[in-house]
N, C-alpha and C positions, 0 to 999 in steps of 0.2 A: 742343437738338439736333434734325432733323426727316431724315428720308430724304426729297429731291425728285424724284429721279429714278430709276424699279428697270423698268430693261426687260431682256432676255435680254445683251445687250451694252454696257449701262452702268447704273451704279449712282454716285447723286449723294448726301451727306450734305451738309447745311449747319447750321454754328452760327451762330444773329445773338442775343445778348442782350440784347436792344434793352429788354427791358423790365426788366432789374436795374440795368443802366445807366442808364437812364434815371429807375429809382425813387433812385435814389444821386443823380442832375443835381438831381434834384426836390427832394430832403430838401435839398440843398445850398443851392437858390435861395432854399426857404421858412426855412432857418438863417439866411440871410444878410438876408432882405428882409424881417422880425421882429424879429433884432437892429438894423437900421438906422431900422424905424418905430420899434421902443421910444428907438432912442438920440435921434434928432432930432425926431419928431413930436410926441411924446409927454414928450419932455425930460428922459430918464433921464441920458445923457450916458455916459460911458465907465464901467458895470460890470463887474465881470468876467462875466455872463452874456451883456453884452452883445459885448464883445469877443469872448466864445468864441463866438457864432454871427460875427462878423465875420470872425474868422480860419478857421475850420472851413468856413466855408459853400463861398466858395471853390476850399478845398482839397476837396471835393466836387467841385464842378461841375470843376473842373480835374483830377479825379483821376479821375472819369468820361470827358473827352474827350480822353485820355492813356492810358487802360487797354483802352478799347474796342477788340474785335479779332472782327470775322468769320472765320471756318473755315471753308473747301469744300475738299472730300475729294469727287474725281473716281477712279472704277475703273470703267475703259474696256476689255473685253474686246478688241476689237478692235485697239488700236492696244496692246495688251497694256501699260498703263498704270498704274499709279496716281500723280495730279497732288492735291499740297496744297499751299493758300495760304492765306495769315495776313494779311490787312490791318488795319493801324488809323488811327492819326492819322498817327502818326511809324513806324509797322511796315510792312513787306514782306517777306515770307517766303515763299518759295516751294522744295516738293522734288519729284524726281518719284523715279521707283520703278519698275522691269518688277512687274508683280502675280506672279509666279514668285519675288520674292524677299520677300513677305508672308508670316511663319512665322507669325501667329497674330492674334486680337482679342483684346484684353482688358478688362477691367473694373480700372479702377483706383481706390483708395482715398487719404485723404489719411491721413499718421500718426497723425496724431490721434485719440483716443478720443473728442472731442467734437465730430465732424466729423458727427452723426446718419448721415443717406443720404447724403452728397453723394460723387457717383463720375465717372468722367472714361473714357470711351472711346480707348483708344490704337491703332494699324496698329503690329502689330511687325514691321520688317525682318530682314533680316542685321545690316545694320549701326546702326540706330537705331530709335528709337519715334516714331510719328506721332502726338500728339496731336488730336482732333478735336474740340477743344474751348480753348477759355486757358479754364485756372479747373475748378472741377470746378462740375457740376450737381445739384439735389435733384429733377430732376424723374420719375425712374421713366420713362425711354423708352429710358435707355442696354441693356440687354440685348436689346430689341427690335430696334438699332440694329447692337448687336453682332451677333446672329444673323442678320439680313438680310447681310448683311456675310463673313460666316460662311459663309453661303448660296452669296452670288454664287461666292468665290474657292475653292469645291468643285468635284473635278474634276465639270464638266458640268453646274454649278450655276448657277441665274439667278433 
């Protein structure tokens, strides 16, 4: 997640988790290819390990395709709008709110103690929260993004 545009009148935050989902998809392809190679070319047949790769490989690839989502959040001072969009293979979500409905920008953490440094920035509105990404991140850019949004929505901010 990063700020892609920051002017006095507009702030755009984009999250495109291509690397994480690309790694998951690549691991799925490797698991499937390795299992098929061992089963067919090397003649091992349907061993427990090969079946594991043949089943889990496509699950990783399919899951990566189905769960991938890009999130774009635009704060536009001239239009007095917050425009939030999330797009994926099967998902198209959009919300709009007035800038004066923004109550805060927070960094959330998963409930688990084993989550390490995973966080997610959310814009808190009067009636809902808009997460700036699908899931959580551990890239430690969240405080900078939160501060940029807070500065932008502050009276006289930019």
